[in-house]
N, C-alpha and C positions, 0 to 999 in steps of 0.2 A: 504494500499499500504506500502510495506517495506520501512522504513525510509532511510536505507543505499542506496537502489536503487534510491530513489527519490533524494538524495543528489548527486549521480553520474549524474543523468539527469539534474538537475539544474546547476551543475558545468559545464557540457559540453555545455549547452545552453548559459550560461553567458560568457564562453570562446569562443563561436561561433565555437565550434568543431563539425562540422557536421559528420565527420567520426566516432567519438565516439558515437554520438547519434544513428547513423545507426546501430552500433554494439549492442546497447541496445534495438533496435527494433527487437525483436525475435517473429515471429508469433507463437501463441498458439491457441488451440481450444477455441472458444467463443460460448457460448450458445446464439443463436439468439433470440432476443425479437420480437415476432410476433404480439405484441399488435397493434391493428388498431385504437382503439378509445382512444385518449388521449385528455385531456382538457387543458393542458398547455404546451407550447413550449418555450424553452429558447435558444437563439443563443449565442455561445461562440466562440471567435477567438482562433484558435489553437496555436497561438504563445504566449499565456499567460498561463504559467504553473500554476500560483496561481489559475486561474479559473478552469483549467483542474483537479486539485487536489480535488476541491470541488464538482465535479459531483455527487458523491453518496449522498451528503447531500442537494443538491438543491431541491427545492419544484417545480419540473416540471416533467411531464410524458415523455417528449421528449426533448432531447438535440440535437441541431443542431451545429455540429462542423464545423465551417466556415474556409475554406481555401481560399475563394474567396475575396470579396471586403474588408473585415475587416482586411486583412493582407497585409502589404507592400511587394513590389516586393523582397526586400532583405531578408525578413523574411519567404517567401513562402517555400523554401526548409526545413527550420527548423520546420515550422508549420506542414508540411506534416509528417515528422518523429515523431514529438511530438504527433500528432494525432494517429499515428500507435502505439507508445509506450503506450499511455493511453488506446487505445482499448484493448491491451493485458493485461493491469492491471485490466480492468473491464470485466472479463470473463463472469460473470453472474451478471446482474444488472437489477433492476426493472424499468429502463428507456430505452426508445428507443433511440439508438445512430445513428444519421443520419449525414453523412459527406457531406458537400456542397463543391464539387470540383470546380475548375476554369472552365471557358468556354472551350469547347473542343479544339478550336484552340489556346488556351492560356495555354496548359499543362494538360487539363482535361483528355484526353485519358491516358496519362502516369500516372496520379494520380490514375485513376480507376484501372489500371493494378497493380500498387503498393499496393493499399489498399485492393485488393481482398484477399490477404494472411492474412490480419488482421481482416477480416469478420465484418465490420460494419453492423448494422441492415439494413441500407439503404444508398444509395448514391443518392444525389440530384444533378442533372445536370442543370446548368443555361444556359440561352440563346440558347435553342434548336431551330433549324430552320427547319430541314427536316427529313422525315421518315428514310432516309438512315442513318442519325446520330443515331437515336434511335435503328435501327437494328444493327449497329456496337457496340453500347453500350451494347445491349443485348447479343451480342456474346462475349463480354469481361468480363462481370460481372458474378461472381459465382452465380449459381441458387438460393442459399439461401439468397442472398442479394437483397432487394427490390430496384427498380429503381423509383426515384421521379423526374419527369420532371418539370422544371421551365419554364413556357410558358411566354416569355418576348419579343418575336419578332413578327413582322407582318407575317413572313413566318410560324411561329409556329401556329398562329391563322388560317392561311389558311389551314393547314394540320391537325388541331386538331382532327377531326373525324378519320383520318387514324392512329394517334398516339395511340388511344384507342385500336386498334386491334393488336398492337405489343406486343410481349413477352407474 
């Protein structure tokens, strides 16, 4: 990653300058990592630049970029844009990059729409409840991006067989 660019990103983040960060998040083509069998997964909170910088050197096959529980409410907008910036920086990487968005009723839909242009390898959606949610997610996500559902609710357990037949 270009040092000058990284300095701009860090400065904007430290100054809490979301507008500058958004200008630095420019979508570019990413080569999708279609690897399905990975032996190690590491979760990183997207508001921690020092962790995001180290992604290429981490000893994990899959990196979960967390926008959900590991990020405070005030840091969530910054984490989303930092996630996008680092996705653009890792255009071709030997790790699967999966973004964990927030629950759908807590900004998840908007995050999915925004992240589409930055082409993560997969988007993990927590707290799924109904098939209609899965169908809406499927209609929003770019075809090359995998959908990972996090089954955490009793409603999801009830409809688990139906989820399997979507997308």
